[in-house]
C-alpha positions, -999 to +999 in steps of 0.1 A: +000+000+000+029+024+009+045+016-025+012+024-044+007+056-025+043+067-032+038+063-069+005+082-073+022+116-076+047+101-101+018+090-123+006+126-126+042+137-133+046+112-161+011+122-174+025+157-177+055+144-197+033+122-220+010+151-228+040+172-237+053+145-261+018+139-276+015+177-282+048+178-300+037+149-322+004+166-328+022+197-341+047+178-362+019+159-379+002+192-388-030+184-369-033+218-354-061+234-375-082+243-356-055+245-329-059+222-299-024+222-284-036+244-255-057+216-243-026+193-239-008+221-220-036+231-197-042+195-186-004+190-182-003+221-161-031+207-139-011+175-135+020+195-127+001+212-099-015+180-086+017+159-084+032+183-058+000+187-039-006+149-037+030+142-027+027+166+002-008+154+011+003+118+011+036+126+027+056+109+000+078+138-013+112+126-026+142+137-046+131+113-073+098+130-076+115+164-079+138+152-106+109+136-126+089+168-122+117+189-137+123+165-166+085+164-174+084+202-172+113+205-196+095+185-223+060+201-219+069+237-210+104+239-225+107+219-256+070+220-268+070+259-268+099+259-293+078+238-317+048+261-312+069+292-320+085+274-350+052+272-368+054+309-376+092+312-382+105+307-417+131+280-424+161+303-422+191+306-398+168+328-377+150+297-366+180+284-347+175+312-322+144+293-310+168+268-294+172+293-267+137+283-255+146+248-244+181+258-234+170+286-210+141+264-198+166+237-187+188+263-170+157+278-153+146+245-139+181+236-128+184+270-110+151+264-093+161+230-081+193+244-066+176+275-050+160+277-016+147+313-019+120+310-045+090+305-022+073+338-022+085+348-056+104+333-086+137+344-101+127+348-137+095+337-152+086+301-146+087+276-174+051+267-167+038+303-170+057+307-203+045+274-216+009+282-210+013+316-226+028+301-258+002+273-259-026+299-264-009+317-293-021+292-320-058+295-310-054+333-305-041+337-341-067+312-354-097+330-339-084+365-346-068+363-380-081+397-391-065+414-361-033+393-357-025+382-393+004+406-397+017+396-363+013+359-371+034+359-403+062+380-390+091+357-382+111+385-366+084+394-341+078+357-331+115+351-327+119+383-307+091+371-283+108+337-280+142+353-272+127+378-248+110+351-228+141+328-229+162+355-212+134+364-189+134+328-176+170+330-166+169+366-154+172+377-118+139+396-121+116+386-092+084+373-107+052+371-086+044+336-072+009+326-063+021+309-032+003+326-003+020+325+032-012+342+046-044+358+032-037+394+043-044+418+015-015+441+026+010+412+022-005+399-010-020+428-029+001+421-060-012+385-061-048+395-056-045+422-082-030+397-107-057+372-101-085+397-104-070+412-135-065+379-153-101+368-144-114+401-157-094+399-189-105+364-196-142+372-189-139+402-213-116+389-241-117+351-238-085+335-253-075+370-266-067+378-230-035+357-231-010+384-242-026+411-220-026+388-190+011+381-195+018+418-198+000+425-165+020+397-149+053+411-161+045+447-152+033+438-117+064+416-112+087+444-123+070+468-098+072+441-071+109+434-079+118+471-076+100+474-043+118+443-030+152+456-042+146+490-025+135+472+007+166+450+006+189+479+000+174+498+029+179+469+053+216+466+042 
């Protein structure tokens, strides 16, 4: 019974990995019209959340589970986004810049595993947040071709976005984490504002909210980082 309980979180972690692989296969086969890759990623993100929650609830956390989690995240939220971006980048040397996405994702995950100060906030944007953002780009372009067609076919803009998020993943910018140490508004106002903003944007714009929600997240994180840096400097 103990053995079975210990492997329940691992099953969700491996489910995350399998969904990432299936999504990559889906894109390579050209079965992405209308786009459905976001379904794979959202379910994988749910599995990624549940594996940790279950491990703690069942008291079966282990270093093996942590390693499996990082490997699964690298496939689903590191390698898969590169293939999603590549759909709109012409087959030129420019496309090789997209390799920064899995490279920086791997570095980001390794840094996270070695760090012990990323509870209340993240250093750099998480691979999961970036992966979810990229997963919604295909359906965003598909449902809004009249508004985003020029953006969709521009290899330089897509590559710039990929490179920007790659460096953001390995930056020292403190990004807001949704891990609450308490429920006080004064201690968590950035988190509450982020949640309410995203919910409001989704209710208003639907899938079109993805880039705006990401912009709100980055701006709030920049403000939070500057406030944290000022407070740290004052204490020192």
